[in-house]
N, C-alpha and C positions, 0 to 999 in steps of 0.2 A: 217797567216790568219788575215785580218783586219775586225773588226766588228764596225760599226758606227751607229749613230741614228740621225734622223731628227725630231725635235719636230713638232707635227702635231695634228690636231683635229681628233678624232676618231668617228666612228658611234655610236650614241646612239639613233638613230631614229627607226622607225618601219614602217611596210608596211602601206601605207596611204590609199589606196583604192583598192578594188577588183571588178571585173565585177559582177554586181548583177545577171547575168544570170547563174552563177555557184552556184548550191545548196550548202548551208552550208558556203558560203563565204559572210559575211556581208560587206556592204559598209562603209568605214571609210573616212572621209574627213580631218582628222587631226591626230596628233600623238596619240598613244595609251595612255589612261588615266593612265595606271599602272605606267608609267614613272613619272607622277606627284606625285603619292602617295608613291613611293618607297623610301627607306632610301637613304641618300646622297651618292654620289660616287665622286671620284676625276676625273670626266670626263665631258667635255662640251657636249652640244647637237649639232647635225648637221642635214643635210637634209636627208630625208628618201625617198625610192622609192615608186612610185604610179603606180599600175597596172590597167590601164583603160581597157585593153583587155587581156583576159586569154583564152588560148587554151582549148577547151572542152576535148581534149584527154590527154594532158600532165599536165594541170594545171600550177602552178608556180613551176618550178623545183628549186632545190638549186643552180644549175649553173646560172639560169636566175636571181634568187634573188640576188646572190652575184655580178653578172655582173651589175645589176641596182645600187647596192650599190656603186660599183667602179665608175660608170659613174657620179653619183651625188657627190661622194666624191673621187676624183682622188688620194688623199693621202692614200686611203685604198686599193690600188691595190695589195700590198703585202699580206694583210689580205685575199683577194680573192684567191690568189695563195695558201696560207696556207690551207684554207678551201677546195680548190680543192683536195689537198693531203689527207685531213681528209676524204672527201667524198669517195675517192678511197679506202683508208685503211679500212674504216668501211664496205664497200661492200665486200672486200676480207676477213676480219675477220668474217663477218656474214656467208660467205660460208664455212670457216674453221670450225666454231662452229657447223653449221648444219651437216657437214660431219663427225664430230669428233666421232660420235657413230658407224660409219661403221668400221668393223674389218680392212679394208684395209688402213684406215686413219693413224693409229699408232700415234695418237696425244693425246690419253688419258693417265692418270697415271702421275707419278712423273718423273721429269727429273733426280733426284738423287743428285741435288745440293741444298744448303741452302743459302739464301741471307743474307745480313749483319744484318738483323733484326731477324734472326733465323727461318725464314719461309721456309718450303719446297717448291721448285719450281715445278709447273706443266709444262708438255711439252708445253701446249698451251701458258703459260706465255712467254716462250722463243720464240716460233714461232711468236706470235702476236707482241712482242717487236721488233723482227727483221723486221717484215713486216712494222711496223710504221716507223722505222728508214729509211728503204729503200724508203717508200712513201715520207717522208719529204726530204730525201737526194736529190732526183731527182727533187725537186722544184728549186734547185740551191740556196736555202736559208739556208742550214744546217750549223751549226757551232759546238756547244758543247752540251753535255748531262750530266745529273747527274744520277748516277746509284744507285739502291737499295743496291748494294754491296760496294759502296764507297761514301763518302760524299763530294767529290770534283768533279767538272765538268772536263770532258776530251774531247779532240778533237775527233769528231766523224769520220772525214775522215780517212778511213782505218779500221774503226771498224764495217763496215756494216755486217760482218760475225760473229760478237761477239755472243756467245751463252749464255749471261747472261741476266737476266730480269732487265730492267732498266726503270726508269721514265725519259722520254726524256725532254731535255731542248734545244729547237731549237732557236739559235740566228740568226735571219735574220737581214736585214738592219734596221728593225723597231721593231721587236717583240721578246718576249720570250714565247715559247709555252711549257707548262708542261703537261705531260700525265701520267695517269695510264692505261697502255695498255689493261689489262683484269681484271677489277674489278669483284669480285665474282668468281674467277677462281677455288676456292676450291669446288664450286658446279657443275663445268662443267661436271664432270663424270656422274652426275645424270640427266643431261639435263635441269638443272634449269637455268633461265635467267642470263646472264652475260652482261657486258657492258664495254665501253671505256669512260674515262673522260678526258676532255681537258680544260685547262685554258690558256688564252693569255694575256700577259702583254706587255707594251712597255719596252724596255731595255735602259740601261744607256750606253753612249758611253765610259765609263771607262772600259767596258768589251772589252779588246783589247789583244788578244793572238798572239804573234809573233811566226810564225812557226819556227824561227831560235833560239828561246830562249832555254836555257839549265838550268838544276838544279833548285836552289832556285828561280831563276828569273821566271821560268815557274810556280812554285808553287804560287808565289805572284800574277801573272796574273790570274791564275785559281781561286784564292781566291776572286779576284775582280769580276770575272764572277759569282761565287757562290753567293756573296753578292747581285749581281744584280738580282738574281732570288728570293731573300727573300723579297718579297713585300706583303703588306696586300691586301686582296681581294678588297678593295676600289679602287685599281689601275688597276683592271681587265679591259681590253678592250672588251673581249668576253669570253664566256664560253659555253661549249657544252658537250653533252654525246650521245653516241650511245648505244641503247639497242638491244640485240640480243635475241628475244623471238618469239612469234607467228608471229609477223612481225618484221622487222628491222626499228627502229626509230632513227632519228637524231634530237635532241632537242637543240636549241641554243638561246642564248640571246646576243644582241649587246648593251645592256644597256637601252632598253626601251621596255619591253615586251618580251614574250617568244614565239618562233615559233617552231612548231612541224612538221617535215617532215617524211613521211613514204616511204620506199623503194618500188617502183613499179617494180617488177622483170620482167614484160613484156617489159618494155622499159629501164630498168637498170638505173633509175633515182630516186633520192629522191624528192618527190612531197610534197608541202606544204599542210598539212591536217588540221592543227589547227593554224590559224594566230595569235591568241591572247589567249594563255592559261592562265586561271585564276583559282587559287586554291580556293575552297569554304572556306568561312571565318570560318566555324566551321563544325565539322563532329563527327563521333563516332567510329573512327578506330584508333587503336594504332599499331605501328610497332616497337617493341623492342624485344631484346632477354631477355625475362622475367625470364629466369633461373638465371640471375644475379641480380634480383631485390633486394634481401636482402643485397647485397654488395654496393648498390648505396647510394648517399647522401640522407639524410632524406627528403628534399623537393621533390626530384624526386620520391623517393619511395612512399611517402604519396600521391602525386598527382596522380600517376598511380593507386594506390589502390582505390582512390576515383573514378577514371574513370571506373575501373572494377566493382565497386559496384553501380555506378549510382548516387553518392553523390557529384560529381563535380559541377562546376558552371552551366553547361548546363542542369544538371539533367538527362542526357542521360547515359545509360549503354553502355560502349564502348566494341567493339569486337576486337579481335586480328588478324592481318594479317601480317605475318613476313616471308619473303623469305630468308633473310640472304645474299642478294646481294644488296649493296647500290643503284646501278642504278635502279634495278627492284623495290625496295621498294619506292624510291623517285619518280619514274615515276608513280606508282600507286597513291601515295599520292598527286601528282600534279593534277591528273585527278579526284580522288574521294574525296580528302580532308583527314584530319587526321593528325597524328603526327608520324614522324619517328625519331628515336634517337638511339645513342650509347653513353650513359652517362659514366662519370668516375665511376670507382668502385675500390674496394680494390686491385684487381689484376692489373687493368690498371688505376692508379690514374690520368694520363694525358689523358685518353680516348684511343681509339683504332684507329680511323680514322685519316688519315694524312691530315694536314691542307692545305699544298700547292697545292696538286694535287687531293684531294678528297673534303675536307671540304669547301675551299673557292670557287672553281668553282660551286659546287652544291648549295652552299648558295646563290651565285649570281643569279643562275637560280630561286631558290625558292623565293627570295625577289622580283625579277622582275615579278613573277607570282602573287604577292600580299601576299606571306607568310612571315614567320619570321624564321630566323636561329640564334640560340644562344648556348652558352655553359651552359646557366642557369644564368650566371652573366654578360656575355659580348657578344656583337655582334660578330659573327664569322668573318665577313668581315673586322673588324677593327683590328684583331690580326696580328701583323707583325711577321712572322716566324723567328726563330733564327737558324733553321737547315732545310735542305731540307726535311727530313723525320719526322719532328716534328708532334706529335700526338695531338689531341684536342678532348674534349668531344663535342658532337653535339646533339641538339634537334631542329628539323625543321618541319614546316608544317603549318596548318591552323592558321590564325592570332589569333582568339579568344582562341583557345586551347593552343597555345604556350604562349600566354600572361598569362595564368593560371600558367604555369610553372615559368615564370619570377616573378610573384607575390609571389609564394611560396618561391623562393630563396630570394626575397627582405625581406619578413617577417622573414625568418630564420636568416638573417644577423643582424637583429635588436637586 
């Protein structure tokens, strides 16, 4: 299997204009301002699609959106193919999750296996992972994956029927795609929102696996591919998540603003419902597992106590909203404002969320919506992972509120 790369400019533009006749769709004549204010990325800016005419029935579908992107930026054609597969997979997973409560579905409960990190696997973990593998495989772009059961990438061809839960790493001619197939799966038996997280990077041509290699030669080639996936979030080309809840949402960023699509089940398409998602700069909502509060670092502990007592910088008394599913909690935080976090504690000194396929992609989305994502001392996007499953503490959300956390850590270090 030959894997190569061509250096190219990637999309970091945004939807330029929408028909003023469509309610709720403002007219824009230039790139979204969020791109100007967002923290720096290792990405150049390119042309963005402009929609001068929008169908009253279907609006702007994800398919049309990505087609326009490809027409304006031909070098992004493979990215369009990748999102076509993600579109299909999210629709299928949404249907599986909705039907999971039916006795006939037989998708609830545990599979009976434990992954490499000691976590019990849910049946839907296995099913959704296999579904994503198949959706990606038949794009014709599929190459290798990294599994939660093993820390080296393996050739995916021939593994389509694998029954292990995996984080996918799809090596196309241009990109590396990393997935968490079903975030929040521990909640699925209770019908609580779950989601899929995606990050897309450009890949290095040194990732070259010869199908005829044997023994240590293969191991060395696999190690090169593994290193190719360990990139900081500032290298992200795109990030997205699908949320399976009261509606099915697909939220994505291509580097200049955040776009929210909602699945219209009548036509079977994701339709652009919010073209410029902006998180409020301050709020009064916290989203943490506060049972762990006494085990947190002092700055995080004291800041949260001030918020609960109404003695923080804003003077507001914060209320708590915690689902326990990252995608669900971050989605609500994007829309309503507030702070979501899973800080380091004495039990998990390195945090609990995975950097590569949870922390970095969701931080990219948060920053592009005008928020901040930090460990408390470092921008999450600037951390280069040393292992596929590396964990990291995370606090993200409204700009003014997260800055209060940063100031607390800065004072603590003095």
